[in-house]
N, C-alpha and C positions, 0 to 999 in steps of 0.2 A: 861830337864826332866819334865817341866811344862806341856808338851803336853800329857804325859802319862795319860791314862784313856779311858773311853768310853764316846763318845759324840753323842748326838741325835739332829738332826736338829730341830730348833724352828721356824725360819722364813727365808724368802728369800727377797732380795732386787734386783729388776731389773733382776731376774734370767731368766724369760721367754724371755725377749729381748736378753739377752746374748745367750741363746740357739738358738734363731732365727738367729742371726748373725753367729753362729757356723754352721748353715745349718741343724739344727734339725727340722724335720717336725712337723706340728702343733699338731698331736695326741701325739707324743712323748714329746713335750714341755708341754702339759697339764698334762700328766702322770708324767713327770720329776719334775714338780713343787710340786708334792705331793708324793714323793717317800719314805718318812719316813726314809731317810738315817741315818744310825748309823755308826760312825767311832770309831774303837778301835785302839789307838796308843800306841806303846811300844818303847821307845828309850833306846838304850844301847850305850852310847858314840856317834859315828857317824853313827851307824846302826839303822835304823827304821824298824819296822814291823807294817804294817797298815792293818786292816781288814775293808772293806767297805761292809755293809749289807744294802740292800734296798728292796723295793717290787719286784724288777726286777732281782737282782743278788747279789751274795756274792762273793767277790774277795779278795785274800790275796796278798799284795804287800810288798816286801822287797827291801830296797834300802840303800845305803850308801851316805852320804852327798858328793856332788861334783862328783859322778859317774853316767854317763848316763845309763838309762835303758829305756825299752819300756813299754808302757802302752796303754790300749784301754779304751776309755770312754764307758759309758753305751750304747750309740747309735752306737758303733762300730768304731768311729773315732780313728785311730791309731796315737800315739804320740811317740816321743823320746825326752829325755831331762834329767834334773837332778834337785834335790833340793839342796839348799845351806842355811846355817844359816847366816843371816845378823842381828847382834845384837840379839834380842830375837824373831826374826821373821824368819819363814821358807819361802824361796823364791824359787819357781819352775819355770824354764824356759823350755818350751816344744815346739817342732816344729811338726806341723802336717805333716804326711807322704804323704797325698794326695795333698796338695797345698803349702807346705813349709812355711805357715804362723805361727807366734809365738803366743802361749797362755802363759800368765804369771799367776801364782797362788801364793797367799800369805796365810800363816796360822800364826795367832798370837793369844795369849791369851790377852783378854781385860776384866779386872775384872774377873768375873767367867764364861766368855764365850770364846769359840773358834770361831774366825771369819775367814772364808775363803773368800778371795777376788779373783775374776777372771777378767782378762783383755784380751780382744781379739778384734782386729780391732777397738780400741778406745771405746769399750763398756765395762763398769765395772759392775760387779754383786757381791753381797755378799750373803753368806749363814752363818747364825748364829746358833751355836750349844751350848747346855747346857750339863753339865755332866749328864749322864743317868745311 
């Protein structure tokens, strides 16, 4: 339940490089690096409701731990996969529908921050959020 709340992105680490490896064009990378993303997370047992709001879109996502679901990234890349809890960390394993490559995402609370880490094709990026 530590994830519950509203989180606003504070800083990115290696995020533009990550988007480049994902195949996002340069204009979208520049915009994506400054998207003012805000995430609202509500956990009820194994069920999560997540609202993502940015300069580009607002999307509501509902998922249960360990159950596959489909998701589209802001650039339109379609994924299928699931989130699981490993210790106090949410671990998402998603497969791109267009090329079958795997994107791994991690969400964890470190101090008073929500740290999202993405790994794709050996490139790691982090987005650090503060409660907002």
